DSSP file (Angstrom, degrees, kcal/mol; ACC not computed):
  #  RESIDUE AA STRUCTURE BP1 BP2  ACC     N-H-->O    O-->H-N    N-H-->O    O-->H-N    TCO  KAPPA ALPHA  PHI   PSI    X-CA   Y-CA   Z-CA
    1    1 A M              0   0    0      0, 0.0     2,-0.1     0, 0.0     0, 0.0   0.000 360.0 360.0 360.0 132.7   38.2   12.1   59.5
    2    2 A P        -     0   0    0      0, 0.0     2,-0.2     0, 0.0     3,-0.0  -0.333 360.0-123.5 -71.2 144.4   39.9   10.6   56.4
    3    3 A H        -     0   0    0      1,-0.1     2,-0.2    -2,-0.1     3,-0.0  -0.578  28.7-100.7 -86.7 151.5   41.7    7.3   56.7
    4    4 A R        -     0   0    0     -2,-0.2     2,-0.4     1,-0.1    -1,-0.1  -0.480  39.6-115.8 -68.7 139.3   45.3    6.8   55.8
    5    5 A Q        -     0   0    0     -2,-0.2     2,-0.5    -3,-0.0    -1,-0.1  -0.626  24.4-153.8 -81.4 127.3   45.7    5.2   52.4
    6    6 A Q        -     0   0    0     -2,-0.4     2,-0.4    -3,-0.0    -3,-0.0  -0.904  20.2-173.1-101.8 126.0   47.5    1.7   52.6
    7    7 A V        -     0   0    0     -2,-0.5     2,-0.5    77,-0.1    79,-0.2  -0.892  25.6-125.6-125.4 151.5   49.2    0.9   49.4
    8    8 A T  E     -a   86   0A   0     77,-1.9    79,-2.5    -2,-0.4     2,-0.5  -0.792  25.5-145.7 -88.5 135.4   51.0   -2.1   48.0
    9    9 A V  E     +a   87   0A   0     -2,-0.5    34,-2.7    77,-0.2     2,-0.3  -0.901  24.6 172.1-103.0 125.8   54.5   -1.3   46.8
   10   10 A D  E     -aB  88  42A   0     77,-2.6    79,-2.6    -2,-0.5     2,-0.4  -0.923  21.7-142.1-134.5 159.9   55.7   -3.2   43.7
   11   11 A V  E     -aB  89  41A   0     30,-2.7    30,-2.0    -2,-0.3     2,-0.3  -0.958  12.2-166.6-125.2 137.4   58.8   -2.9   41.4
   12   12 A H  E     -aB  90  40A   0     77,-3.0    79,-2.7    -2,-0.4     2,-0.5  -0.958   7.3-151.9-126.3 142.2   58.9   -3.4   37.6
   13   13 A V  E     -a   91   0A   0     26,-2.7     2,-0.9    -2,-0.3    79,-0.2  -0.964   3.0-154.9-120.6 125.2   61.9   -3.9   35.4
   14   14 A I  E     -a   92   0A   0     77,-3.6    79,-2.1    -2,-0.5     2,-0.6  -0.836  12.4-163.0 -94.5  98.9   62.0   -2.8   31.8
   15   15 A L  E     -a   93   0A   0     -2,-0.9     7,-1.5     7,-0.4     2,-0.4  -0.775  12.7-159.8 -85.2 121.2   64.6   -5.0   30.1
   16   16 A E  E     +E   21   0B   0     77,-2.7     2,-0.3    -2,-0.6     5,-0.2  -0.804  24.0 177.9-105.5 143.5   65.4   -3.3   26.8
   17   17 A R  E >  S-E   20   0B   0      3,-2.6     3,-2.1    -2,-0.4     2,-0.3  -0.849  73.9 -57.0-136.2  94.7   67.1   -4.9   23.7
   18   18 A G  T 3  S-     0   0    0     -2,-0.3    -1,-0.1     1,-0.3     0, 0.0  -0.522 121.5 -20.4  63.8-123.1   67.3   -2.1   21.0
   19   19 A N  T 3  S+     0   0    0     -2,-0.3    97,-2.5    -3,-0.1     2,-0.3   0.312 122.6  95.6 -96.4   9.2   63.6   -1.0   20.7
   20   20 A D  E <   -EF  17 115B   0     -3,-2.1    -3,-2.6    95,-0.3     2,-0.3  -0.738  56.0-158.4-104.9 150.3   62.2   -4.2   22.1
   21   21 A I  E     -EF  16 114B   0     93,-3.0    93,-2.3    -2,-0.3     2,-0.4  -0.924  20.9-115.4-123.8 153.5   61.2   -4.9   25.7
   22   22 A L  E     - F   0 113B   0     -7,-1.5    -7,-0.4    -2,-0.3     2,-0.3  -0.734  32.6-176.5 -87.9 125.6   60.8   -8.2   27.6
   23   23 A L  E     - F   0 112B   0     89,-2.7    89,-2.4    -2,-0.4     2,-0.4  -0.924  16.6-141.3-123.0 153.3   57.3   -9.2   28.8
   24   24 A C  E     -GF  37 111B   0     13,-3.3    13,-2.1    -2,-0.3     2,-0.8  -0.899  12.9-135.8-111.9 135.3   56.2  -12.1   30.8
   25   25 A L  E     -GF  36 110B   0     85,-3.0    84,-3.0    -2,-0.4    85,-0.6  -0.841  26.7-134.3 -97.5 111.0   52.9  -14.0   30.1
   26   26 A R  E     + F   0 108B   0      9,-2.9     8,-3.0    -2,-0.8     2,-0.3  -0.316  33.7 161.6 -68.0 144.8   51.2  -14.7   33.4
   27   27 A Q        +     0   0    0     80,-1.8     4,-0.0     6,-0.2     6,-0.0  -0.969  58.8  12.3-153.3 151.8   49.7  -18.2   34.2
   28   28 A G  S    S+     0   0    0     -2,-0.3    80,-0.1     1,-0.1    -2,-0.0   0.631  90.6 104.8  59.6  20.0   48.6  -19.9   37.4
   29   29 A T  S    S-     0   0    0     78,-0.1    -1,-0.1     2,-0.1     3,-0.1   0.683  81.2-128.1-103.8 -22.1   48.8  -16.9   39.5
   30   30 A G  S    S+     0   0    0      1,-0.1     2,-0.4     0, 0.0    -2,-0.0   0.344  84.3  85.2  86.8  -3.8   45.0  -16.2   39.9
   31   31 A Y  S    S-     0   0    0      1,-0.1    -2,-0.1    -4,-0.0    -1,-0.1  -0.958 108.6 -22.7-135.5 121.7   45.5  -12.6   38.8
   32   32 A R  S >  S+     0   0    0     -2,-0.4     3,-1.5     1,-0.2    -6,-0.3   0.774  78.0 180.0  53.1  32.0   45.6  -11.4   35.2
   33   33 A D  T 3   +     0   0    0      1,-0.3    -6,-0.2    -8,-0.1    -1,-0.2  -0.380  68.4  32.4 -59.2 141.2   46.5  -14.9   33.9
   34   34 A G  T 3  S+     0   0    0     -8,-3.0     2,-0.4     1,-0.3    -1,-0.3   0.526 100.6 107.5  84.2   8.1   46.9  -14.8   30.1
   35   35 A W    <   -     0   0    0     -3,-1.5    -9,-2.9    -9,-0.2    -1,-0.3  -0.878  67.6-121.0-115.6 147.2   48.1  -11.2   30.2
   36   36 A F  E     +Gh  25 123B   0     86,-3.1    88,-3.0    -2,-0.4     2,-0.3  -0.654  35.4 165.0 -86.7 146.8   51.6   -9.9   29.6
   37   37 A C  E     -G   24   0B   0    -13,-2.1   -13,-3.3    -2,-0.3     3,-0.1  -0.934  38.5 -95.3-149.2 168.8   53.5   -7.9   32.2
   38   38 A L        -     0   0    0     -2,-0.3     2,-0.3   -15,-0.2   -15,-0.1  -0.453  59.2 -81.6 -77.8 161.7   57.0   -6.7   32.9
   39   39 A P  S    S+     0   0    0      0, 0.0   -26,-2.7     0, 0.0     2,-0.3  -0.559  82.9 137.3 -56.1 123.8   59.3   -8.8   35.3
   40   40 A S  E     +B   12   0A   0     -2,-0.3     2,-0.3   -28,-0.2   -28,-0.2  -0.981  27.8 167.1-165.1 168.0   57.9   -7.5   38.6
   41   41 A G  E     -B   11   0A   0    -30,-2.0   -30,-2.7    -2,-0.3     2,-0.2  -0.977  40.2 -66.7-178.0 175.0   56.8   -8.2   42.1
   42   42 A H  E     -B   10   0A   0     -2,-0.3     2,-0.4   -32,-0.2   -32,-0.3  -0.488  51.3-106.9 -77.6 144.2   55.9   -6.9   45.5
   43   43 A L        -     0   0    0    -34,-2.7   -34,-0.2    -2,-0.2     2,-0.2  -0.561  37.7-138.4 -66.5 118.5   58.4   -5.3   47.8
   44   44 A D    >   -     0   0    0     -2,-0.4     3,-1.4     4,-0.2     8,-0.1  -0.490  32.4 -81.0 -83.5 158.5   59.2   -7.7   50.6
   45   45 A E  T 3  S+     0   0    0      1,-0.3    -1,-0.1    -2,-0.2     3,-0.1  -0.198 116.0  10.3 -53.7 142.8   59.6   -6.6   54.2
   46   46 A D  T 3  S+     0   0    0      1,-0.2     2,-0.4    -3,-0.1    -1,-0.3   0.782 103.4 120.7  52.4  33.7   63.1   -5.1   54.9
   47   47 A E    <   -     0   0    0     -3,-1.4    -1,-0.2     4,-0.0     2,-0.2  -0.945  57.8-135.0-122.9 148.6   63.9   -5.0   51.2
   48   48 A T     >  -     0   0    0     -2,-0.4     4,-2.8     1,-0.1     5,-0.2  -0.561  28.1-110.8 -93.2 164.7   64.8   -1.9   49.2
   49   49 A V  H  > S+     0   0    0      1,-0.2     4,-2.4     2,-0.2     5,-0.2   0.878 120.6  52.6 -65.1 -33.4   63.2   -1.3   45.8
   50   50 A I  H  > S+     0   0    0      2,-0.2     4,-2.7     1,-0.2    -1,-0.2   0.967 109.4  48.5 -65.9 -48.1   66.6   -1.9   44.2
   51   51 A E  H  > S+     0   0    0      1,-0.2     4,-2.7     2,-0.2    -2,-0.2   0.912 110.5  52.1 -54.3 -43.4   67.0   -5.2   46.0
   52   52 A C  H  X S+     0   0    0     -4,-2.8     4,-3.1     2,-0.2     5,-0.3   0.919 108.0  51.3 -61.0 -45.0   63.5   -6.1   44.9
   53   53 A A  H  X S+     0   0    0     -4,-2.4     4,-2.3     2,-0.2     5,-0.3   0.960 113.3  44.7 -55.0 -53.0   64.3   -5.3   41.2
   54   54 A L  H  X S+     0   0    0     -4,-2.7     4,-1.7     1,-0.2    -2,-0.2   0.915 116.5  46.7 -60.5 -42.3   67.4   -7.5   41.3
   55   55 A R  H  X S+     0   0    0     -4,-2.7     4,-2.9    -5,-0.2     5,-0.2   0.935 113.9  44.6 -68.3 -48.6   65.6  -10.3   43.1
   56   56 A E  H  X S+     0   0    0     -4,-3.1     4,-2.4     1,-0.2     5,-0.3   0.883 111.5  54.0 -68.8 -34.6   62.4  -10.4   40.9
   57   57 A T  H  X>S+     0   0    0     -4,-2.3     4,-2.1    -5,-0.3     6,-0.9   0.915 113.0  42.8 -64.8 -40.7   64.5  -10.2   37.7
   58   58 A K  H  X5S+     0   0    0     -4,-1.7     4,-1.1    -5,-0.3    -2,-0.2   0.919 115.9  49.1 -71.3 -41.6   66.5  -13.2   38.7
   59   59 A E  H  <5S+     0   0    0     -4,-2.9    -2,-0.2     1,-0.2    -1,-0.2   0.860 121.9  31.8 -60.6 -38.1   63.5  -15.1   40.0
   60   60 A E  H  <5S+     0   0    0     -4,-2.4    43,-1.8    -5,-0.2    44,-0.7   0.833 136.6  15.1 -97.5 -33.1   61.4  -14.6   36.9
   61   61 A V  H  <5S-     0   0    0     -4,-2.1    40,-2.5    -5,-0.3    -3,-0.2   0.370  93.6-121.1-125.6   0.2   63.8  -14.4   33.9
   62   62 A G     << +     0   0    0     -4,-1.1     2,-0.3    -5,-0.6    -4,-0.2   0.523  66.8 125.2  79.8   7.0   67.1  -15.8   35.3
   63   63 A V        -     0   0    0     -6,-0.9     2,-0.4    38,-0.1    -1,-0.2  -0.748  54.2-132.1-108.1 150.9   69.4  -12.8   34.7
   64   64 A H  B     -I   97   0C   0     33,-2.6    33,-2.5    -2,-0.3     2,-0.4  -0.796  19.8-157.4 -94.7 137.2   71.6  -10.9   37.2
   65   65 A L        -     0   0    0     -2,-0.4    31,-0.1    31,-0.2     3,-0.0  -0.907  14.1-134.7-114.3 140.7   71.4   -7.1   37.2
   66   66 A D    >>  -     0   0    0     -2,-0.4     3,-3.1    29,-0.3     4,-0.7  -0.839  20.1-135.1 -87.8 124.9   74.1   -4.8   38.4
   67   67 A P  G >4 S+     0   0    0      0, 0.0     3,-1.0     0, 0.0    -1,-0.1   0.815 104.3  61.0 -54.0 -28.3   72.4   -2.1   40.5
   68   68 A A  G 34 S+     0   0    0      1,-0.2    -2,-0.0    -3,-0.0    -3,-0.0   0.611  96.4  60.2 -71.4  -9.3   74.4    0.5   38.8
   69   69 A S  G <4 S+     0   0    0     -3,-3.1     2,-0.3    26,-0.1    -1,-0.2   0.655  83.2 101.5 -87.8 -17.9   72.8   -0.4   35.5
   70   70 A L    <<  -     0   0    0     -3,-1.0    23,-0.2    -4,-0.7   -57,-0.0  -0.533  54.9-163.7 -76.0 126.5   69.3    0.4   36.7
   71   71 A R  E     -C   92   0A   0     21,-2.7    21,-2.4    -2,-0.3     2,-0.2  -0.921  27.8-112.7-108.4 132.1   67.8    3.6   35.6
   72   72 A P  E     +C   91   0A   0      0, 0.0    19,-0.2     0, 0.0     3,-0.1  -0.455  37.7 178.3 -57.3 126.7   64.8    5.1   37.3
   73   73 A A  E     -     0   0A   0     17,-2.9     2,-0.3     1,-0.4    18,-0.2   0.883  53.0 -48.9 -92.9 -57.7   62.0    4.9   34.6
   74   74 A T  E     -C   90   0A   0     16,-1.3    16,-3.3    63,-0.1     2,-0.4  -0.953  41.6-128.5-172.2 163.3   59.0    6.3   36.3
   75   75 A V  E     -Cd  89 140A   0     64,-0.9    66,-2.6    -2,-0.3     2,-0.4  -0.996  26.1-161.5-123.9 131.2   56.9    6.0   39.6
   76   76 A L  E     -Cd  88 141A   0     12,-2.3    12,-3.1    -2,-0.4     2,-0.8  -0.964  19.5-154.9-122.1 130.6   53.1    5.4   39.4
   77   77 A H  E     -Cd  87 142A   0     64,-2.3    66,-2.0    -2,-0.4     2,-0.3  -0.918  37.4-174.8 -93.5 102.4   50.5    5.9   41.9
   78   78 A H  E     -Cd  86 143A   0      8,-2.0     8,-3.0    -2,-0.8     2,-0.5  -0.807  29.2-158.3-111.2 144.2   48.0    3.5   40.5
   79   79 A L  E     -C   85   0A   0     64,-2.1    -2,-0.0    -2,-0.3     8,-0.0  -0.979  24.9-144.9-115.2 114.2   44.5    2.5   41.4
   80   80 A N    >   -     0   0    0      4,-2.0     3,-2.6    -2,-0.5     4,-0.1  -0.298  31.3 -98.2 -77.6 167.0   43.7   -1.0   40.0
   81   81 A P  T 3  S+     0   0    0      0, 0.0    -1,-0.1     0, 0.0    63,-0.0   0.748 124.5  60.3 -56.1 -26.5   40.2   -1.9   38.8
   82   82 A E  T 3  S-     0   0    0      2,-0.1    -2,-0.0     1,-0.0    -3,-0.0   0.512 120.6-107.2 -81.8  -2.7   39.5   -3.5   42.2
   83   83 A G  S <  S+     0   0    0     -3,-2.6    -1,-0.0     1,-0.3    -4,-0.0   0.660  73.8 137.9  87.2  14.2   40.0   -0.2   43.9
   84   84 A K        -     0   0    0     -4,-0.1    -4,-2.0   -77,-0.0    -1,-0.3  -0.850  47.0-136.4 -98.0 116.9   43.3   -1.0   45.5
   85   85 A P  E     - C   0  79A   0      0, 0.0   -77,-1.9     0, 0.0     2,-0.3  -0.419  24.7-177.7 -74.1 151.1   46.0    1.6   45.4
   86   86 A R  E     -aC   8  78A   0     -8,-3.0    -8,-2.0   -79,-0.2     2,-0.5  -0.957  25.2-144.0-140.0 153.5   49.6    0.8   44.5
   87   87 A I  E     -aC   9  77A   0    -79,-2.5   -77,-2.6    -2,-0.3     2,-0.5  -0.996  24.1-166.1-113.4 119.3   52.9    2.5   44.2
   88   88 A G  E     -aC  10  76A   0    -12,-3.1   -12,-2.3    -2,-0.5     2,-0.6  -0.934   9.9-160.2-114.2 122.9   54.9    1.1   41.4
   89   89 A F  E     -aC  11  75A   0    -79,-2.6   -77,-3.0    -2,-0.5     2,-0.5  -0.878  14.4-163.6 -98.6 121.9   58.6    1.8   41.0
   90   90 A F  E     -aC  12  74A   0    -16,-3.3   -17,-2.9    -2,-0.6   -16,-1.3  -0.920   8.3-177.9-111.9 130.6   59.7    1.2   37.3
   91   91 A F  E     -aC  13  72A   0    -79,-2.7   -77,-3.6    -2,-0.5     2,-0.3  -0.894   8.6-155.8-121.6 156.7   63.4    0.8   36.4
   92   92 A A  E     +aC  14  71A   0    -21,-2.4   -21,-2.7    -2,-0.3     2,-0.3  -0.956  17.5 161.2-132.3 149.4   64.9    0.2   33.0
   93   93 A T  E     -a   15   0A   0    -79,-2.1   -77,-2.7    -2,-0.3   -23,-0.1  -0.965  31.2-161.8-164.8 149.6   68.2   -1.3   31.8
   94   94 A S  S    S+     0   0    0     -2,-0.3     2,-0.4   -25,-0.2   -79,-0.1   0.128  75.0  81.1-116.6  14.3   69.8   -2.8   28.7
   95   95 A H        +     0   0    0    -26,-0.2   -29,-0.3   -29,-0.1     2,-0.3  -0.983  46.6 132.1-127.2 130.2   72.5   -4.6   30.7
   96   96 A W        -     0   0    0     -2,-0.4     2,-0.4   -31,-0.1   -31,-0.2  -0.972  42.5-121.1-157.9 168.9   72.4   -7.8   32.5
   97   97 A T  B    S+I   64   0C   0    -33,-2.5   -33,-2.6    -2,-0.3     2,-0.1  -0.926  70.5  35.1-118.6 142.2   74.4  -11.0   32.8
   98   98 A G  S    S-     0   0    0     -2,-0.4     2,-0.4   -35,-0.2   -35,-0.1  -0.300  91.9 -66.7 104.3 166.5   73.1  -14.5   32.0
   99   99 A D        -     0   0    0    -37,-0.2     2,-0.4    -2,-0.1    -2,-0.1  -0.767  49.7-112.9 -97.1 138.3   70.6  -15.8   29.4
  100  100 A I        +     0   0    0     -2,-0.4     2,-0.3   -37,-0.0   -38,-0.2  -0.558  49.3 161.3 -74.3 125.7   67.0  -14.8   29.7
  101  101 A I        -     0   0    0    -40,-2.5     2,-1.0    -2,-0.4   -38,-0.1  -0.809  53.8 -99.8-131.9 167.8   64.8  -17.8   30.5
  102  102 A N        +     0   0    0     -2,-0.3   -41,-0.2     1,-0.2   -42,-0.1  -0.856  45.5 175.1 -92.5 100.4   61.4  -18.4   31.9
  103  103 A A  S    S+     0   0    0    -43,-1.8   -42,-0.2    -2,-1.0    -1,-0.2   0.522  72.0  47.4 -90.9  -4.8   62.7  -19.2   35.4
  104  104 A E    >>  +     0   0    0    -44,-0.7     3,-3.1     1,-0.1     4,-1.4  -0.433  59.4 160.6-132.2  61.5   59.1  -19.5   36.8
  105  105 A P  T 34 S+     0   0    0      0, 0.0    -1,-0.1     0, 0.0    -2,-0.1   0.714  74.3  63.5 -64.1 -15.4   57.1  -21.7   34.5
  106  106 A H  T 34 S+     0   0    0      1,-0.2     3,-0.1    -3,-0.1    -2,-0.0   0.602 118.9  25.4 -76.1 -11.1   54.5  -22.3   37.2
  107  107 A K  T <4 S+     0   0    0     -3,-3.1   -80,-1.8     1,-0.2     2,-0.4   0.372 124.1  53.8-126.3  -0.3   53.6  -18.6   37.1
  108  108 A C  E  <  -F   26   0B   0     -4,-1.4   -82,-0.2   -82,-0.3    -1,-0.2  -0.963  51.1-168.5-145.8 119.4   54.7  -17.8   33.6
  109  109 A A  E    S-     0   0B   0    -84,-3.0     2,-0.3    -2,-0.4   -83,-0.1   0.797  76.8 -15.1 -80.2 -26.5   53.7  -19.4   30.3
  110  110 A A  E     -F   25   0B   0    -85,-0.6   -85,-3.0    -9,-0.1     2,-0.4  -0.971  48.6-137.8-170.0 154.7   56.3  -17.5   28.2
  111  111 A V  E     +F   24   0B   0     -2,-0.3     2,-0.3   -87,-0.2   -87,-0.2  -0.995  36.2 172.7-119.0 130.6   58.9  -14.6   28.1
  112  112 A E  E     -F   23   0B   0    -89,-2.4   -89,-2.7    -2,-0.4     2,-0.4  -0.971  31.7-123.5-142.9 150.3   58.9  -12.8   24.8
  113  113 A W  E     -F   22   0B   0     -2,-0.3   -91,-0.2   -91,-0.2   -97,-0.0  -0.777  31.7-178.1 -92.7 138.8   60.4   -9.7   23.3
  114  114 A F  E     -F   21   0B   0    -93,-2.3   -93,-3.0    -2,-0.4     2,-0.2  -0.987  37.0-100.7-137.1 145.2   58.0   -7.0   21.8
  115  115 A P  E >   -F   20   0B   0      0, 0.0     3,-2.3     0, 0.0   -95,-0.3  -0.456  36.6-127.4 -59.8 135.3   58.6   -3.7   20.0
  116  116 A A  T 3  S+     0   0    0    -97,-2.5     3,-0.3     1,-0.3   -96,-0.1   0.731 108.8  49.0 -62.3 -21.7   58.0   -1.1   22.7
  117  117 A N  T 3  S+     0   0    0    -98,-0.3    44,-0.3     1,-0.2    -1,-0.3   0.309 111.7  50.0-106.1  11.9   55.5    0.7   20.5
  118  118 A R  S <  S+     0   0    0     -3,-2.3    -1,-0.2    42,-0.1    -2,-0.1  -0.451  72.3 169.9-143.3  71.2   53.5   -2.4   19.6
  119  119 A L        -     0   0    0     -3,-0.3     4,-0.1     1,-0.1    42,-0.1  -0.446  43.5 -90.2 -80.8 153.1   52.7   -4.2   22.7
  120  120 A P    >   -     0   0    0      0, 0.0     3,-0.9     0, 0.0    -1,-0.1  -0.255  30.5-120.3 -60.4 152.3   50.3   -7.1   22.7
  121  121 A D  T 3  S+     0   0    0      1,-0.3     2,-0.3    -3,-0.1    -2,-0.1   0.806 112.0  61.4 -60.5 -29.4   46.6   -6.3   23.2
  122  122 A N  T 3  S+     0   0    0      2,-0.0   -86,-3.1   -88,-0.0     2,-0.5  -0.207  74.8 129.9 -95.2  42.2   46.6   -8.6   26.3
  123  123 A T  B <  S-h   36   0B   0     -3,-0.9   -86,-0.2    -2,-0.3     5,-0.1  -0.840  71.4-100.0 -94.1 134.2   49.2   -6.4   28.2
  124  124 A V     >  -     0   0    0    -88,-3.0     4,-2.3    -2,-0.5     3,-0.5  -0.239  27.0-131.4 -48.6 126.6   48.3   -5.5   31.7
  125  125 A P  H  > S+     0   0    0      0, 0.0     4,-2.8     0, 0.0     5,-0.2   0.863 107.9  56.0 -55.1 -35.6   46.9   -1.9   31.7
  126  126 A Y  H  > S+     0   0    0      2,-0.2     4,-2.2     1,-0.2     5,-0.2   0.896 107.3  49.0 -61.1 -40.4   49.2   -1.1   34.7
  127  127 A T  H  > S+     0   0    0     -3,-0.5     4,-2.7     2,-0.2     5,-0.2   0.925 110.8  50.4 -65.0 -45.0   52.2   -2.2   32.6
  128  128 A I  H  X S+     0   0    0     -4,-2.3     4,-3.3     1,-0.2     5,-0.3   0.956 109.6  51.0 -59.0 -50.4   51.0   -0.1   29.7
  129  129 A A  H  X S+     0   0    0     -4,-2.8     4,-2.4     2,-0.2    -1,-0.2   0.898 110.5  48.2 -55.6 -44.8   50.7    2.9   31.9
  130  130 A G  H  X S+     0   0    0     -4,-2.2     4,-2.7     1,-0.2    -1,-0.2   0.927 114.6  45.7 -61.2 -46.6   54.2    2.5   33.4
  131  131 A L  H  X S+     0   0    0     -4,-2.7     4,-2.9     2,-0.2     5,-0.2   0.901 110.6  53.1 -63.5 -41.4   55.7    2.1   29.9
  132  132 A D  H  X S+     0   0    0     -4,-3.3     4,-1.5    -5,-0.2    -2,-0.2   0.932 112.1  45.4 -58.7 -47.9   53.7    5.1   28.6
  133  133 A H  H  <>S+     0   0    0     -4,-2.4     5,-2.5    -5,-0.3     3,-0.3   0.955 112.9  51.1 -60.0 -48.8   55.0    7.4   31.4
  134  134 A Y  H ><5S+     0   0    0     -4,-2.7     3,-2.2     1,-0.2    -2,-0.2   0.947 112.1  46.2 -57.7 -52.4   58.6    6.0   30.9
  135  135 A H  H 3<5S+     0   0    0     -4,-2.9    -1,-0.2     1,-0.3    -2,-0.2   0.764 111.2  51.0 -67.4 -22.4   58.4    6.7   27.1
  136  136 A R  T 3<5S-     0   0    0     -4,-1.5    -1,-0.3    -3,-0.3    -2,-0.2   0.376 115.4-118.9 -89.3   2.9   57.0   10.2   27.6
  137  137 A N  T < 5 +     0   0    0     -3,-2.2     2,-0.7     1,-0.2    -3,-0.2   0.881  59.7 154.4  54.2  44.5   59.9   10.9   30.2
  138  138 A Q      < -     0   0    0     -5,-2.5    -1,-0.2    -6,-0.1   -63,-0.2  -0.911  29.7-164.8 -97.9 104.2   57.4   11.4   32.9
  139  139 A S  S    S+     0   0    0     -2,-0.7   -64,-0.9   -65,-0.2     2,-0.3   0.691  72.3  15.1 -71.6 -19.8   59.3   10.6   36.1
  140  140 A I  E    S+d   75   0A   0    -66,-0.2     2,-0.3    -7,-0.1   -64,-0.2  -0.990  74.4 140.6-152.2 144.5   56.2   10.3   38.3
  141  141 A G  E     -d   76   0A   0    -66,-2.6   -64,-2.3    -2,-0.3     2,-0.3  -0.948  37.4-102.7-163.2-173.5   52.4   10.0   37.5
  142  142 A I  E     -d   77   0A   0     -2,-0.3     2,-0.3   -66,-0.2    11,-0.3  -0.907  25.2-174.3-123.2 152.2   49.0    8.5   38.3
  143  143 A S  E     +d   78   0A   0    -66,-2.0   -64,-2.1    -2,-0.3   -17,-0.0  -0.984  63.7  14.6-150.1 137.7   47.0    5.8   36.7
  144  144 A G  S    S+     0   0    0     -2,-0.3     3,-0.4   -66,-0.2   -66,-0.1   0.457  85.9 108.9  87.7   1.7   43.6    4.4   37.1
  145  145 A W    > > +     0   0    0      1,-0.2     3,-2.5   -68,-0.2     5,-0.9   0.191  36.1 120.3 -93.9  16.3   42.3    7.4   39.2
  146  146 A S  G > 5 +     0   0    0      1,-0.3     3,-1.7     2,-0.2    -1,-0.2   0.748  63.1  65.7 -57.5 -28.2   40.1    8.6   36.3
  147  147 A H  G 3 5S+     0   0    0     -3,-0.4    -1,-0.3     1,-0.3    -2,-0.1   0.672  98.4  54.3 -69.5 -13.3   37.0    8.2   38.4
  148  148 A H  G < 5S-     0   0    0     -3,-2.5    -1,-0.3     0, 0.0    -2,-0.2   0.434 113.6-123.8 -91.1  -2.4   38.3   10.9   40.7
  149  149 A G  T < 5S+     0   0    0     -3,-1.7    -3,-0.2    -4,-0.2    -2,-0.1   0.648  87.8  96.7  73.4  17.8   38.6   13.2   37.6
  150  150 A N      < +     0   0    0     -5,-0.9    -4,-0.2     3,-0.0     3,-0.1   0.089  39.3 113.3-130.7  28.1   42.3   13.8   38.2
  151  151 A D        -     0   0    0      1,-0.2    -2,-0.1    -5,-0.1    -7,-0.0  -0.840  38.5-177.9 -98.0  95.8   44.1   11.3   35.9
  152  152 A P  S    S+     0   0    0      0, 0.0    -1,-0.2     0, 0.0    -9,-0.1   0.723  78.5  35.6 -73.6 -18.0   45.8   13.6   33.5
  153  153 A N  S    S-     0   0    0    -11,-0.3     2,-0.2    -3,-0.1   -20,-0.1  -0.523  77.4-170.2-130.6  68.8   47.3   10.7   31.5
  154  154 A P        +     0   0    0      0, 0.0   -11,-0.1     0, 0.0    -3,-0.0  -0.436  10.4 173.8 -66.6 127.2   44.8    7.8   31.5
  155  155 A S    >   +     0   0    0     -2,-0.2     3,-2.8     3,-0.1     2,-0.2   0.574  38.5 117.7-105.0 -15.7   46.6    4.7   30.1
  156  156 A E  T 3  S-     0   0    0      1,-0.3   -32,-0.0   -28,-0.1   -30,-0.0  -0.343  95.8  -3.5 -59.2 116.8   44.0    2.3   30.8
  157  157 A G  T 3  S+     0   0    0      1,-0.2    -1,-0.3    -2,-0.2     2,-0.2   0.717  88.0 167.3  74.3  19.9   42.9    1.0   27.2
  158  158 A A    <   -     0   0    0     -3,-2.8    -1,-0.2     1,-0.2     3,-0.1  -0.491  17.9-169.3 -67.4 135.3   45.3    3.4   25.4
  159  159 A S        +     0   0    0     -2,-0.2     2,-0.8     1,-0.2    -1,-0.2   0.791  68.0  58.0-101.7 -31.7   45.5    2.3   21.9
  160  160 A D        -     0   0    0    -42,-0.0    -1,-0.2     2,-0.0   -42,-0.1  -0.872  66.6-170.2-106.3 119.4   48.3    4.4   20.5
  161  161 A R        -     0   0    0     -2,-0.8   -29,-0.0   -44,-0.3   -33,-0.0  -0.896  25.1-120.5-101.6 122.9   51.4    3.8   22.4
  162  162 A P        -     0   0    0      0, 0.0     2,-0.2     0, 0.0   -27,-0.1  -0.307  24.0-125.6 -67.4 148.7   54.2    6.3   21.6
  163  163 A S              0   0    0      1,-0.1  -144,-0.0   -46,-0.1   -46,-0.0  -0.593 360.0 360.0 -88.1 155.1   57.5    4.8   20.3
  164  164 A R              0   0    0     -2,-0.2    -1,-0.1  -145,-0.2  -145,-0.0   0.454 360.0 360.0 -84.2 360.0   60.8    5.6   21.9
């Protein structure tokens, strides 16, 4: 009898400024240190995905978001390289209040703007997958499941990223 899949739920926020997006350079976390990712984090107990997006953005880059400004970008069912499944909710916005800062210097070496179609080579593949699905207007998708032969849009290691 198959076992029920247990997944980690996380939330990612795509902060947009024109054609640029904000990425955070991970450090001191023990996972993917030295790699860029979106402001993001795990969903806490008794927290909605919207509340998580607002909390993580404030905690990581110091800005406040109006929940009404968040647009659903995509949802990914992702299998990470360690074989752990995740569900990632990606939201996008170009509206916030406050100045963007590195609010977690113990977990983040820098926050930087990059053209959405020219991400650094050291961008977390899961982040690339979410952005690729968003830029292709795919509201839901899978990523990292290619070993099952059913990943129609593999983004792991994708070299050409579509521009918006």
